[in-house]
N, C-alpha and C positions, 0 to 999 in steps of 0.2 A: 331791295334792301341792301344797304351799304354799311361798312364799318369805317369810322373815322379814328385813325391811329395817331394820337398825340405823342410825340417823342422826338428823338434826335435824328438828324441827317448828319452823317459824319464821313470823313475820310479816315479809313483804317490803315495805319502804317504797321504792317504785321512783320515781325522779326522772329526767327527761329534760332534759339540758342542750342547748339548740338551737345548739350550736357545737361546736368541737373542742378537747379538752384541750390538744393540742400548741400551739395558738395562744395559750393562756393561761398556760402554764408556761414560764418562761425557763430553758433548760438550764443556764446559767452561774450561776443564782441558787438552785439546789436547796437549798443549805445554809441559806438563809434563807427557805424556801418559806412563803408566806402568801397563799393564793388563796381566792377565794370564787366559786362558780358560781351564777348566778341560774337557778333551775329552776321555770319557770312551771307545769309539769305534774308532778303527784305522785299516786301511787295507793298504797293499802295492800292487799296481797294475801296470801292464804294461801300458804305456801311451806315451805321446808326440804327437804333432800334426801330424807329418808324419806317425807315427805308427798307430794312430787312424784312420786317413783318409784311409790309405791303407787297414786296416782291414775291414772297412765297404765297400769300393769299391770292394774288391775282393769277399766278400760274395755276393755282388750284381751280380757278374759275370763279372765285369769289370776287366781290366788288369791295375794294378797300382804298382809302385815300390816306396818305401821310399828311399830317399837319405839323409844320416845323418852321423854324427860322434859320436862315442860312446866310453866308457871307458873300463877299465880292468874288470869291474864287469858286462859285458853285456852277459855273457854266458847263464844265465837262460832265458833272453829275446830272444836271438837268437834261443834257443831250442823251445821256445813258437812259434816264427815265423815259424819255420820249421814244427811244429805240425799242423799249420794252412795253410800250403802250400803257405806261403808268402816268396817271393824271397828276399834275403838280399844282392844281388850282389853289390848294391851301398851304402852299410853301411860300413864305415871305422872305424877301432878301433885305438884309439890314446893312446899309452902306457903312463902310469903314471897319468892317469886321471880317474875320475868317470864319468859314464854316468849321464846325466842331472837328477836332482832330484827336484821334486815339492812337497812341503809340503802344503797341501790344507785343510783348516778348513772351514766347512760349518755350518751355523746355521739353526734354524728351519724355517727361512724365505727364505732359499736358497741363502742368502748372503754368499760370500766367501772372505776369507783372505788367500793369497797365498804367500809363500816364495819360491824362485826358485834359485837353484844352477846350473848354466849352464854347468860347467865341460867341458867335451869333445865338447859340442856344440859350444864353442867359437873357435873351430878349423874347423868349417864347411867349411871354404874357401879352405881347402886342397882338397875337392872334386870339380870336374869340370863336367859341363853338357856334357853328351855324344852326339856325332853327329850321332850315329847309333842306332841300337837296336829297331827301330820302335817306338821311342818316338814321339808322335804326339801332346801332350798337356803337359804343365808343370804347376806347382803350387809353388809359393813362400809363405810358411807359416813361423811362428815365428821360428827363428834360430839364429845363431851367426850373429852379425851385418855385418861383412865383407862378410860372406858367402851370406847373402841376397842380398847385393849390387852386388857381383860378379856374382851370379847365374842369377839375372835378366838381367844383361848385356850379359851373355853367351846365355841365351834363345833368347834374341833379336838378337844377332849376328848369331845364328843358324837358325833364322827364325821360331822358335817354339813358337806358341802362348801360353801365360800362364795367370794363375789366380794370382793376387796379393792379398794375404790374410795376412795382417800385424799383426792382432790380438794383443796380449800383447806385441809384439815387436815394435809396432807403435811409442811409445815414444822415441825410440833410434834414430829417424830420424828427421831432420829439414824440413822446408817447401820445399826447393829446391830439397832435396833428394826424398821426397814423390811425388812431381810433376814429377820427372824423372821416378820413379817407375810406376806411373799411365800412363805416355806417352809410356813406354815400354810395358805395359801389354795390354792384350786384354779384360780382365775382372777384376773387383775389387769386393771383398766381405768383409764386415765388419759387426759388430753388431751396434746397434743404438748408443751406447756410443762411440765406435771407429769412427763411422761416424761423430759424432760431433767434435771429436778431429782432424779427418782428414780435416774437413772443416776449423777449426781454424788454423791448421798448414800450410795448403796450401794457404789459403785465397780464396779458390774456394768454391762455394756453391754446393749443391747436383746436380743441373742441369749442372753445369760446369764440375764437375767430370764425370758425366754420359756421357757428350758430348765428352770426351777424350777416351772412351772405348766402346766396343760393348755392355756391360751391367755392371751396378752397382747393386749389391745385398746387401740389408741391412736387417739383421735379427733383430726381435723386441721381442724375447721371446714369451710369451703367446699371444702377439698381432699379431703373424704371421710374415711375411716378405714382403718386397717390392722389386721388380725387375724393375729397370729403364733401358729400352732398346729402343733405338731410341727415338721416341716421346711418348712412352708409360710408364705408371707406373702401373705395374701388381701387384695386391694385392694377396698375397698367404696366405690363412688362416692357423692358427695353427691347428694341429691335437691333439685331446684330448688323453692324455696318459692313459694307463691302470693304472698306478700308478706314483707318483712323488717321486723317491727315491734318485736320484743323478744327478744334472745338469752337472757335469764334463764330458766333451767330447761331449755334445750335438751339439755344433757348428761344431765339426769335422765330426760328422755323417752327418749333414746337407751338409757340403761341399763335402762329398763323393757322395751325391745325385746329386749335381751340376756337378761334374766331370763325373759321369755316363751319365748324360744328354748330356754334351758336346761331349763325346766320341761316343754317339749314335745319334747325330743330332736331339735330342728331342727339342720340342718347350719349351719356358720358363715357360708356365703355368704347363706343365707336369713335367718339371725338378724341379721347385720350390715345387710342391706338393709332389713329391717323396722325396725331401730333407727334407721337413717338417715332413713327416711320419718317416723317419729315426731318426730324432731328438726325436720324441715322443717315438719310440721304445727304444732308448738308455736311456732316462730319467727314464724309468721304471726299470732299472737295475743298480746295484751298480758297480762302476768301468767303465772304458772306452772301454774295450774289452771283456766283459762277456756276452753281448747279442748275440743271435744267430737267424738267419733267413735264408731262401733260397729265390731265386727269385720267386718260386711258392707261398710260404706262404706270401711273401711281396705283391705279386699281389692281393692275397685275401684281405689283410688288406687295400690295396689301394682302392679296389673296395668298401669295407665297409665304408671307409672314404669319398670317392668322387663320388661313384656311377657309376664308369666305370673302366675298366681294362687297364693296359698299355701293357699287353702281355709280361711280363718280362721273 
């Protein structure tokens, strides 16, 4: 059983502003906003939702493939994937384009300002969902708009259940399109801000959205997460991180835990707790693909956090 993760592969240019955005932005001058942030620290990392989720899922011992479109500058990333035994068979190179680029500035309160150049990601619709290769679960993560629409339809037509994870791509879609995504999907996952936007755009409240899928998962940062499944609302506590260095990619790590749980028929309490632990491990490392664990070490950490083992 394998998961096909449709989404972005990107280079993350991560900058840290050693101050607070709120101290630099004058609320009454937003209409003539013109600010510059001095960022003495900058790193270029391998990222993108599909890449990050596949990285975490495969370290867990799950089988996951990223499906994405990339540019002429992808060679270094492809070599990185090979070094981590990550299969790139569903990654297509689009000549004359750049791989998607994110420019992320984080302040001391972990607020983020991001500029994103989609590049080759806008061609994601050239990929099609395969009907073979043992793909049992899909995921639609932020990607090119047409690609997200097409891939959801293709998963549904192939009878492959999938997770709808709109993330930062949510504003690209209107209410009708989002309602269609939800009706096609088996599961939906959003953070609390995206959850509010999803309700506003669809006109559906949390209970209604949850009623259209097998489970709705809402992450809430340090407040943990909530999983609405059937008539239940399952509270998942946050795991205290060893350090808080970089929030970028924490949501992707969490989603890898959810996919692992789905691939292994785990209950929602265990899946949510595993997902929360992955997010805590990731936030203690800079970059989205620099943390390392094994199933054995993860099981030890899970036992320390929750008092029992999963037997990973």
